[in-house]
N, CA, C and O atoms as CSV, one atom per row, in Angstrom:
chain,resi,resn,atom,element,x,y,z
A,1,UNK,N,N,136.056,41.142,-42.606
A,1,UNK,CA,C,134.661,41.525,-42.490
A,1,UNK,C,C,134.535,42.915,-41.876
A,1,UNK,O,O,133.587,43.637,-42.182
A,2,UNK,N,N,135.474,43.299,-41.017
A,2,UNK,CA,C,135.377,44.607,-40.383
A,2,UNK,C,C,135.520,45.734,-41.391
A,2,UNK,O,O,134.819,46.741,-41.298
A,3,UNK,N,N,136.423,45.574,-42.357
A,3,UNK,CA,C,136.586,46.602,-43.386
A,3,UNK,C,C,135.327,46.690,-44.231
A,3,UNK,O,O,134.908,47.782,-44.613
A,4,UNK,N,N,134.732,45.562,-44.519
A,4,UNK,CA,C,133.490,45.531,-45.277
A,4,UNK,C,C,132.391,46.273,-44.518
A,4,UNK,O,O,131.678,47.091,-45.100
A,5,UNK,N,N,132.254,45.994,-43.242
A,5,UNK,CA,C,131.242,46.663,-42.413
A,5,UNK,C,C,131.501,48.164,-42.333
A,5,UNK,O,O,130.564,48.962,-42.355
A,6,UNK,N,N,132.766,48.543,-42.240
A,6,UNK,CA,C,133.112,49.959,-42.185
A,6,UNK,C,C,132.736,50.659,-43.484
A,6,UNK,O,O,132.239,51.785,-43.463
A,7,UNK,N,N,132.968,50.005,-44.598
A,7,UNK,CA,C,132.581,50.587,-45.881
A,7,UNK,C,C,131.088,50.819,-45.977
A,7,UNK,O,O,130.649,51.863,-46.459
A,8,UNK,N,N,130.308,49.860,-45.525
A,8,UNK,CA,C,128.857,50.009,-45.536
A,8,UNK,C,C,128.436,51.120,-44.567
A,8,UNK,O,O,127.520,51.887,-44.862
A,9,UNK,N,N,129.098,51.205,-43.426
A,9,UNK,CA,C,128.781,52.247,-42.449
A,9,UNK,C,C,129.029,53.638,-43.021
A,9,UNK,O,O,128.230,54.549,-42.804
A,10,UNK,N,N,130.131,53.806,-43.751
A,10,UNK,CA,C,130.392,55.106,-44.375
A,10,UNK,C,C,129.300,55.464,-45.377
A,10,UNK,O,O,128.961,56.637,-45.531
A,11,UNK,N,N,128.757,54.480,-46.045
A,11,UNK,CA,C,127.643,54.743,-46.952
A,11,UNK,C,C,126.451,55.265,-46.164
A,11,UNK,O,O,125.785,56.211,-46.585
A,12,UNK,N,N,126.187,54.649,-45.027
A,12,UNK,CA,C,125.072,55.092,-44.181
A,12,UNK,C,C,125.292,56.506,-43.666
A,12,UNK,O,O,124.331,57.228,-43.400
A,13,UNK,N,N,126.555,56.908,-43.522
A,13,UNK,CA,C,126.896,58.253,-43.065
A,13,UNK,C,C,127.000,59.241,-44.225
A,13,UNK,O,O,127.364,60.400,-44.028
A,14,UNK,N,N,126.682,58.784,-45.424
A,14,UNK,CA,C,126.711,59.585,-46.646
A,14,UNK,C,C,128.114,60.053,-47.013
A,14,UNK,O,O,128.281,61.121,-47.602
A,15,UNK,N,N,129.113,59.262,-46.669
A,15,UNK,CA,C,130.495,59.537,-47.062
A,15,UNK,C,C,130.863,58.524,-48.139
A,15,UNK,O,O,131.584,57.558,-47.890
A,16,UNK,N,N,130.352,58.765,-49.334
A,16,UNK,CA,C,130.435,57.794,-50.421
A,16,UNK,C,C,131.876,57.469,-50.815
A,16,UNK,O,O,132.208,56.307,-51.045
A,17,UNK,N,N,132.724,58.482,-50.892
A,17,UNK,CA,C,134.097,58.216,-51.327
A,17,UNK,C,C,134.822,57.322,-50.339
A,17,UNK,O,O,135.462,56.353,-50.749
A,18,UNK,N,N,134.742,57.615,-49.053
A,18,UNK,CA,C,135.398,56.759,-48.054
A,18,UNK,C,C,134.792,55.364,-48.065
A,18,UNK,O,O,135.503,54.372,-47.902
A,19,UNK,N,N,133.495,55.288,-48.254
A,19,UNK,CA,C,132.839,53.983,-48.290
A,19,UNK,C,C,133.393,53.147,-49.431
A,19,UNK,O,O,133.772,51.992,-49.231
A,20,UNK,N,N,133.442,53.718,-50.620
A,20,UNK,CA,C,133.899,52.978,-51.792
A,20,UNK,C,C,135.376,52.616,-51.656
A,20,UNK,O,O,135.783,51.531,-52.070
A,21,UNK,N,N,136.184,53.511,-51.080
A,21,UNK,CA,C,137.599,53.198,-50.876
A,21,UNK,C,C,137.770,52.018,-49.924
A,21,UNK,O,O,138.638,51.174,-50.146
A,22,UNK,N,N,136.956,51.941,-48.864
A,22,UNK,CA,C,137.041,50.804,-47.935
A,22,UNK,C,C,136.575,49.510,-48.602
A,22,UNK,O,O,137.157,48.447,-48.388
A,23,UNK,N,N,135.531,49.609,-49.403
A,23,UNK,CA,C,135.055,48.420,-50.108
A,23,UNK,C,C,136.099,47.937,-51.110
A,23,UNK,O,O,136.298,46.733,-51.272
A,24,UNK,N,N,136.764,48.874,-51.778
A,24,UNK,CA,C,137.841,48.515,-52.693
A,24,UNK,C,C,138.968,47.814,-51.932
A,24,UNK,O,O,139.485,46.792,-52.382
A,25,UNK,N,N,139.337,48.359,-50.798
A,25,UNK,CA,C,140.400,47.748,-49.987
A,25,UNK,C,C,140.002,46.331,-49.568
A,25,UNK,O,O,140.825,45.416,-49.603
A,26,UNK,N,N,138.750,46.153,-49.174
A,26,UNK,CA,C,138.285,44.836,-48.732
A,26,UNK,C,C,138.430,43.810,-49.850
A,26,UNK,O,O,138.987,42.732,-49.643
A,27,UNK,N,N,137.926,44.150,-51.034
A,27,UNK,CA,C,137.948,43.148,-52.106
A,27,UNK,C,C,139.366,42.899,-52.611
A,27,UNK,O,O,139.698,41.772,-52.975
A,28,UNK,N,N,140.200,43.925,-52.637
A,28,UNK,CA,C,141.574,43.730,-53.101
A,28,UNK,C,C,142.417,42.975,-52.076
A,28,UNK,O,O,143.468,42.432,-52.418
A,29,UNK,N,N,141.964,42.936,-50.821
A,29,UNK,CA,C,142.684,42.215,-49.762
A,29,UNK,C,C,142.128,40.819,-49.526
A,29,UNK,O,O,142.775,39.993,-48.882
A,30,UNK,N,N,140.959,40.556,-50.033
A,30,UNK,CA,C,140.292,39.274,-49.784
A,30,UNK,C,C,141.045,38.163,-50.522
A,30,UNK,O,O,141.296,38.282,-51.722
A,31,UNK,N,N,141.405,37.092,-49.822
A,31,UNK,CA,C,142.195,36.028,-50.467
A,31,UNK,C,C,141.502,35.375,-51.667
A,31,UNK,O,O,142.178,34.883,-52.570
A,32,UNK,N,N,140.183,35.363,-51.691
A,32,UNK,CA,C,139.475,34.746,-52.818
A,32,UNK,C,C,139.483,35.619,-54.074
A,32,UNK,O,O,139.270,35.121,-55.179
A,33,UNK,N,N,139.728,36.926,-53.904
A,33,UNK,CA,C,139.603,37.846,-55.039
A,33,UNK,C,C,140.873,38.640,-55.323
A,33,UNK,O,O,140.865,39.549,-56.153
A,34,UNK,N,N,141.944,38.307,-54.649
A,34,UNK,CA,C,143.187,39.065,-54.790
A,34,UNK,C,C,143.727,39.025,-56.215
A,34,UNK,O,O,144.470,39.924,-56.608
A,35,UNK,N,N,143.377,38.015,-56.993
A,35,UNK,CA,C,143.886,37.888,-58.363
A,35,UNK,C,C,143.090,38.685,-59.390
A,35,UNK,O,O,143.482,38.753,-60.555
A,36,UNK,N,N,141.978,39.288,-58.975
A,36,UNK,CA,C,141.229,40.126,-59.902
A,36,UNK,C,C,142.053,41.364,-60.210
A,36,UNK,O,O,142.800,41.850,-59.360
A,37,UNK,N,N,141.918,41.864,-61.404
A,37,UNK,CA,C,142.711,43.033,-61.771
A,37,UNK,C,C,142.345,44.216,-60.884
A,37,UNK,O,O,141.174,44.465,-60.596
A,38,UNK,N,N,143.360,44.925,-60.466
A,38,UNK,CA,C,143.124,46.102,-59.621
A,38,UNK,C,C,142.796,47.297,-60.504
A,38,UNK,O,O,142.925,47.244,-61.727
A,39,UNK,N,N,142.375,48.362,-59.863
A,39,UNK,CA,C,142.006,49.573,-60.591
A,39,UNK,C,C,143.264,50.265,-61.109
A,39,UNK,O,O,144.320,50.235,-60.478
A,40,UNK,N,N,143.118,50.886,-62.273
A,40,UNK,CA,C,144.301,51.393,-62.940
A,40,UNK,C,C,144.903,52.642,-62.328
A,40,UNK,O,O,146.128,52.762,-62.309
A,41,UNK,N,N,144.124,53.564,-61.833
A,41,UNK,CA,C,144.688,54.821,-61.349
A,41,UNK,C,C,144.575,54.923,-59.833
A,41,UNK,O,O,143.660,54.348,-59.243
A,42,UNK,N,N,145.492,55.648,-59.195
A,42,UNK,CA,C,145.448,55.781,-57.742
A,42,UNK,C,C,144.217,56.560,-57.298
A,42,UNK,O,O,143.730,57.408,-58.046
A,43,UNK,N,N,143.703,56.295,-56.102
A,43,UNK,CA,C,142.467,56.934,-55.635
A,43,UNK,C,C,142.486,58.453,-55.696
A,43,UNK,O,O,141.447,59.052,-55.974
A,44,UNK,N,N,143.602,59.094,-55.452
A,44,UNK,CA,C,143.649,60.556,-55.425
A,44,UNK,C,C,143.344,61.177,-56.788
A,44,UNK,O,O,142.940,62.337,-56.858
A,45,UNK,N,N,143.529,60.437,-57.846
A,45,UNK,CA,C,143.342,60.978,-59.202
A,45,UNK,C,C,141.955,60.711,-59.774
A,45,UNK,O,O,141.626,61.228,-60.842
A,46,UNK,N,N,141.158,59.941,-59.109
A,46,UNK,CA,C,139.842,59.581,-59.647
A,46,UNK,C,C,138.754,60.443,-59.024
A,46,UNK,O,O,138.796,60.760,-57.835
A,47,UNK,N,N,137.801,60.807,-59.827
A,47,UNK,CA,C,136.641,61.482,-59.259
A,47,UNK,C,C,135.761,60.416,-58.606
A,47,UNK,O,O,135.872,59.239,-58.948
A,48,UNK,N,N,134.894,60.802,-57.681
A,48,UNK,CA,C,134.087,59.819,-56.942
A,48,UNK,C,C,133.199,58.950,-57.833
A,48,UNK,O,O,132.964,57.783,-57.520
A,49,UNK,N,N,132.710,59.504,-58.931
A,49,UNK,CA,C,131.828,58.737,-59.805
A,49,UNK,C,C,132.605,57.652,-60.546
A,49,UNK,O,O,132.122,56.531,-60.701
A,50,UNK,N,N,133.797,57.987,-60.998
A,50,UNK,CA,C,134.649,56.998,-61.663
A,50,UNK,C,C,135.059,55.911,-60.676
A,50,UNK,O,O,135.032,54.724,-60.998
A,51,UNK,N,N,135.435,56.327,-59.481
A,51,UNK,CA,C,135.815,55.366,-58.446
A,51,UNK,C,C,134.675,54.385,-58.186
A,51,UNK,O,O,134.899,53.176,-58.128
A,52,UNK,N,N,133.467,54.890,-58.030
A,52,UNK,CA,C,132.337,53.999,-57.763
A,52,UNK,C,C,132.082,53.057,-58.928
A,52,UNK,O,O,131.818,51.874,-58.710
A,53,UNK,N,N,132.153,53.547,-60.152
A,53,UNK,CA,C,131.949,52.677,-61.319
A,53,UNK,C,C,132.999,51.567,-61.361
A,53,UNK,O,O,132.676,50.408,-61.622
A,54,UNK,N,N,134.254,51.930,-61.104
A,54,UNK,CA,C,135.326,50.935,-61.175
A,54,UNK,C,C,135.213,49.908,-60.060
A,54,UNK,O,O,135.415,48.716,-60.291
A,55,UNK,N,N,134.893,50.356,-58.858
A,55,UNK,CA,C,134.765,49.415,-57.736
A,55,UNK,C,C,133.540,48.529,-57.940
A,55,UNK,O,O,133.583,47.338,-57.632
A,56,UNK,N,N,132.463,49.086,-58.448
A,56,UNK,CA,C,131.281,48.277,-58.747
A,56,UNK,C,C,131.624,47.195,-59.768
A,56,UNK,O,O,131.217,46.043,-59.616
A,57,UNK,N,N,132.363,47.561,-60.796
A,57,UNK,CA,C,132.775,46.575,-61.809
A,57,UNK,C,C,133.656,45.490,-61.190
A,57,UNK,O,O,133.548,44.319,-61.553
A,58,UNK,N,N,134.515,45.875,-60.269
A,58,UNK,CA,C,135.375,44.911,-59.588
A,58,UNK,C,C,134.529,43.913,-58.783
A,58,UNK,O,O,134.796,42.712,-58.807
A,59,UNK,N,N,133.521,44.407,-58.078
A,59,UNK,CA,C,132.645,43.517,-57.310
A,59,UNK,C,C,131.807,42.640,-58.233
A,59,UNK,O,O,131.531,41.487,-57.901
A,60,UNK,N,N,131.402,43.158,-59.371
A,60,UNK,CA,C,130.639,42.339,-60.317
A,60,UNK,C,C,131.503,41.221,-60.889
A,60,UNK,O,O,131.021,40.106,-61.088
A,61,UNK,N,N,132.781,41.512,-61.156
A,61,UNK,CA,C,133.695,40.451,-61.613
A,61,UNK,C,C,133.872,39.400,-60.519
A,61,UNK,O,O,133.883,38.200,-60.793
A,62,UNK,N,N,134.010,39.862,-59.287
A,62,UNK,CA,C,134.165,38.924,-58.168
A,62,UNK,C,C,132.926,38.044,-58.039
A,62,UNK,O,O,133.034,36.848,-57.769
A,63,UNK,N,N,131.753,38.635,-58.231
A,63,UNK,CA,C,130.514,37.857,-58.137
A,63,UNK,C,C,130.469,36.762,-59.193
A,63,UNK,O,O,129.903,35.696,-58.952
A,64,UNK,N,N,131.058,37.011,-60.363
A,64,UNK,CA,C,131.057,35.977,-61.398
A,64,UNK,C,C,131.916,34.785,-60.980
A,64,UNK,O,O,131.672,33.665,-61.430
A,65,UNK,N,N,132.920,35.008,-60.124
A,65,UNK,CA,C,133.760,33.922,-59.612
A,65,UNK,C,C,133.151,33.243,-58.397
A,65,UNK,O,O,133.399,32.062,-58.153
A,66,UNK,N,N,132.353,33.984,-57.633
A,66,UNK,CA,C,131.777,33.440,-56.396
A,66,UNK,C,C,130.317,33.880,-56.281
A,66,UNK,O,O,129.990,34.722,-55.444
A,67,UNK,N,N,129.437,33.317,-57.117
A,67,UNK,CA,C,128.048,33.773,-57.150
A,67,UNK,C,C,127.266,33.522,-55.858
A,67,UNK,O,O,126.215,34.129,-55.652
A,68,UNK,N,N,127.755,32.649,-54.998
A,68,UNK,CA,C,127.051,32.364,-53.749
A,68,UNK,C,C,127.574,33.175,-52.566
A,68,UNK,O,O,127.112,32.984,-51.441
A,69,UNK,N,N,128.521,34.068,-52.796
A,69,UNK,CA,C,129.103,34.863,-51.715
A,69,UNK,C,C,128.133,35.977,-51.324
A,69,UNK,O,O,127.909,36.915,-52.088
A,70,UNK,N,N,127.568,35.863,-50.137
A,70,UNK,CA,C,126.561,36.824,-49.671
A,70,UNK,C,C,127.140,38.222,-49.482
A,70,UNK,O,O,126.440,39.210,-49.704
A,71,UNK,N,N,128.405,38.323,-49.076
A,71,UNK,CA,C,129.023,39.643,-48.890
A,71,UNK,C,C,129.045,40.422,-50.201
A,71,UNK,O,O,128.770,41.622,-50.215
A,72,UNK,N,N,129.366,39.755,-51.285
A,72,UNK,CA,C,129.400,40.426,-52.585
A,72,UNK,C,C,128.025,40.968,-52.968
A,72,UNK,O,O,127.904,42.082,-53.477
A,73,UNK,N,N,127.007,40.176,-52.722
A,73,UNK,CA,C,125.643,40.625,-53.050
A,73,UNK,C,C,125.230,41.802,-52.177
A,73,UNK,O,O,124.572,42.727,-52.652
A,74,UNK,N,N,125.610,41.773,-50.907
A,74,UNK,CA,C,125.288,42.877,-50.003
A,74,UNK,C,C,125.958,44.159,-50.458
A,74,UNK,O,O,125.332,45.219,-50.490
A,75,UNK,N,N,127.238,44.062,-50.810
A,75,UNK,CA,C,127.957,45.253,-51.248
A,75,UNK,C,C,127.413,45.773,-52.562
A,75,UNK,O,O,127.279,46.985,-52.733
A,76,UNK,N,N,127.099,44.895,-53.485
A,76,UNK,CA,C,126.524,45.356,-54.755
A,76,UNK,C,C,125.197,46.047,-54.520
A,76,UNK,O,O,124.858,46.985,-55.242
A,77,UNK,N,N,124.439,45.608,-53.530
A,77,UNK,CA,C,123.201,46.309,-53.166
A,77,UNK,C,C,123.480,47.713,-52.671
A,77,UNK,O,O,122.714,48.634,-52.955
A,78,UNK,N,N,124.558,47.888,-51.940
A,78,UNK,CA,C,124.949,49.211,-51.447
A,78,UNK,C,C,125.468,50.079,-52.599
A,78,UNK,O,O,125.139,51.263,-52.683
A,79,UNK,N,N,126.273,49.493,-53.481
A,79,UNK,CA,C,126.860,50.266,-54.581
A,79,UNK,C,C,125.849,50.669,-55.635
A,79,UNK,O,O,126.002,51.707,-56.279
A,80,UNK,N,N,124.819,49.861,-55.817
A,80,UNK,CA,C,123.805,50.214,-56.814
A,80,UNK,C,C,122.763,51.034,-56.128
A,80,UNK,O,O,121.795,51.457,-56.760
C-alpha cells in the first residue's frame, strides 16, 4: 500500500513519470496481479505518454480480474 500511496503522491506533485513508474511497480509486485503480462519495454526506453497508456491498460486488466478492488479503482481515477 505504501508504494501505491507514493505513486498517487507523485501525481499530486505533478511528477507523472515517477508516479506511473511507482504504480507499475505496485501492480507488478501485488500477489493478486503478478501473473498479468508485464510491459514489453524497459522504462528508460518509453516516453511518458506510452508508459501511462501501458500502465493504465495493465490496471484495467487487473480490474477485470478483481472488480471489487478499491485500490484499482482509485488508481484508475488518478491515471484517467
